[in-house]
VEXKE-391515 format. One line per 8 residues: number of its first residue (from 1); their letters; for each residue x, y, z of N, C-alpha, C. Coordinates in steps of 0.05 Angstrom, whole numbers, always signed. Example, Ala and Ser with C-alpha at 12.3 -4.5 7.8 and 13.67 -1.06 7.14 Angstrom:
REM residues 2
1 = as = +264:-114:+156:+246:-90:+156:+264:-66:+156 ~ +257:-45:+142:+273:-21:+143:+258:+1:+157
This chain:
REM residues 90
1 = xxxxxxxx = -511:-264:-149:-504:-271:-121:-528:-263:-104 ~ -533:-279:-84:-556:-273:-66:-549:-250:-47 ~ -569:-239:-36:-565:-216:-18:-549:-225:+7 ~ -554:-249:+16:-539:-260:+39:-509:-263:+33 ~ -502:-273:+9:-474:-276:+2:-461:-249:-2 ~ -475:-229:-12:-465:-202:-15:-459:-190:+12 ~ -477:-195:+31:-472:-185:+59:-448:-199:+71 ~ -446:-225:+67:-423:-240:+78:-397:-229:+66
9 = xxxxxxxx = -397:-224:+40:-373:-214:+27:-366:-186:+38 ~ -386:-169:+41:-382:-142:+52:-370:-144:+81 ~ -380:-163:+96:-370:-166:+124:-341:-176:+123 ~ -335:-194:+106:-307:-204:+103:-288:-182:+94 ~ -297:-166:+74:-281:-144:+64:-276:-124:+86 ~ -296:-117:+102:-293:-98:+124:-274:-109:+145 ~ -276:-135:+151:-258:-147:+170:-229:-145:+160 ~ -224:-151:+135:-197:-150:+124:-186:-121:+125
17 = xxxxxxxx = -203:-102:+118:-194:-74:+119:-189:-65:+148 ~ -205:-74:+167:-200:-68:+195:-174:-79:+205 ~ -168:-104:+197:-142:-116:+204:-119:-101:+192 ~ -122:-94:+166:-101:-79:+152:-96:-53:+166 ~ -118:-39:+173:-115:-13:+187:-104:-15:+215 ~ -108:-37:+228:-99:-40:+256:-69:-46:+258 ~ -56:-52:+237:-27:-58:+237:-13:-31:+242 ~ +5:-31:+262:+18:-7:+270:+45:-1:+256
25 = xxxxxxxx = +47:-11:+232:+69:-5:+214:+57:+4:+188 ~ +72:+19:+173:+61:+29:+147:+59:+7:+127 ~ +35:+4:+115:+31:-16:+94:+19:-3:+69 ~ +30:-9:+46:+19:+0:+21:+16:-23:+2 ~ -4:-22:-14:-7:-41:-36:-3:-24:-61 ~ +15:-34:-78:+23:-20:-103:+14:-36:-127 ~ +10:-23:-149:+5:-37:-174:+32:-42:-188 ~ +32:-53:-212:+56:-60:-226:+72:-36:-234
33 = xxxxxxxx = +60:-12:-234:+74:+13:-242:+82:+30:-218 ~ +81:+18:-194:+89:+31:-169:+69:+53:-161 ~ +44:+51:-171:+23:+69:-162:+11:+58:-136 ~ +5:+75:-117:-7:+66:-92:-36:+60:-97 ~ -44:+36:-89:-72:+27:-92:-87:+28:-66 ~ -74:+21:-44:-86:+20:-18:-65:+25:+3 ~ -72:+39:+24:-54:+44:+47:-70:+39:+73 ~ -55:+34:+94:-68:+30:+120:-69:+57:+135
41 = xxxxxxxx = -82:+56:+158:-86:+81:+174:-60:+94:+182 ~ -39:+78:+188:-13:+89:+196:-2:+107:+174 ~ -3:+98:+149:+6:+114:+126:-10:+139:+124 ~ -36:+137:+126:-53:+161:+124:-46:+181:+145 ~ -40:+172:+169:-34:+190:+191:-6:+202:+186 ~ +14:+186:+180:+41:+195:+177:+45:+214:+153 ~ +30:+208:+132:+33:+224:+108:+8:+242:+103 ~ -4:+251:+124:-28:+268:+123:-23:+293:+106
49 = xxxxxxxx = +1:+303:+107:+7:+328:+92:+10:+323:+62 ~ +9:+297:+54:+12:+290:+25:-12:+277:+14 ~ -34:+276:+29:-59:+264:+20:-71:+280:-3 ~ -85:+267:-21:-89:+238:-23:-65:+224:-35 ~ -60:+200:-26:-37:+185:-36:-45:+164:-56 ~ -70:+155:-55:-80:+135:-74:-77:+145:-103 ~ -66:+128:-120:-62:+135:-148:-36:+148:-154 ~ -21:+156:-134:+5:+169:-138:+27:+149:-136
57 = xxxxxxxx = +51:+156:-147:+74:+139:-145:+84:+137:-117 ~ +92:+113:-108:+102:+110:-81:+126:+127:-76 ~ +145:+128:-95:+169:+143:-90:+164:+173:-89 ~ +144:+182:-102:+136:+211:-101:+126:+218:-73 ~ +108:+201:-63:+96:+206:-37:+115:+201:-14 ~ +128:+178:-13:+143:+170:+10:+171:+181:+11 ~ +184:+185:-12:+211:+195:-13:+215:+222:-26 ~ +193:+233:-36:+194:+259:-51:+213:+258:-74
65 = xxxxxxxx = +213:+236:-88:+231:+232:-111:+215:+234:-137 ~ +228:+239:-158:+216:+240:-185:+220:+214:-200 ~ +237:+196:-190:+243:+171:-202:+242:+149:-181 ~ +239:+124:-189:+239:+102:-169:+265:+101:-153 ~ +262:+93:-128:+285:+91:-110:+304:+68:-119 ~ +330:+73:-118:+348:+51:-126:+347:+27:-108 ~ +339:+30:-83:+337:+8:-64:+310:-5:-63 ~ +291:+2:-80:+263:-5:-79:+259:-36:-78
73 = xxxxxxxx = +248:-46:-56:+242:-75:-55:+219:-83:-73 ~ +201:-65:-79:+179:-72:-97:+190:-77:-125 ~ +208:-61:-134:+220:-65:-161:+235:-91:-162 ~ +250:-97:-141:+265:-122:-140:+246:-146:-142 ~ +223:-144:-128:+203:-166:-129:+192:-168:-157 ~ +185:-146:-169:+174:-146:-196:+194:-158:-216 ~ +219:-151:-213:+240:-161:-232:+246:-190:-228 ~ +247:-200:-203:+255:-227:-198:+233:-247:-193
81 = xxxxxxxx = +210:-236:-185:+188:-254:-177:+192:-266:-149 ~ +213:-257:-135:+219:-267:-108:+212:-245:-88 ~ +204:-253:-65:+199:-234:-43:+224:-218:-37 ~ +221:-193:-31:+243:-175:-25:+237:-158:-1 ~ +257:-153:+15:+254:-136:+39:+277:-117:+41 ~ +271:-93:+49:+292:-72:+50:+285:-53:+73 ~ +305:-44:+87:+301:-22:+106:+304:+4:+90 ~ +282:+18:+88:+280:+42:+71:+285:+67:+87
89 = xx = +302:+85:+78:+307:+110:+92:+281:+125:+95 ~ +278:+137:+119:+253:+152:+125:+258:+181:+124
């Protein structure tokens, strides 16, 4: 890849991360095992006492549980392949 394309990709990546961080709701990206891969600034601020959160299980960090939450929308999505939404207890 040329240096110009690398710079363009870096600029696009930074823009996407800036947009992700500017959202004023908590956002997490999880892997297939419910490990936290990426969080936005809101999550970092709200869960500052539990940092670092990257690489940890979502249910451990957000709900202080040892097992996945029974209402977990991520698990429903992984099981069905369909989008899922849930109001999660805070």
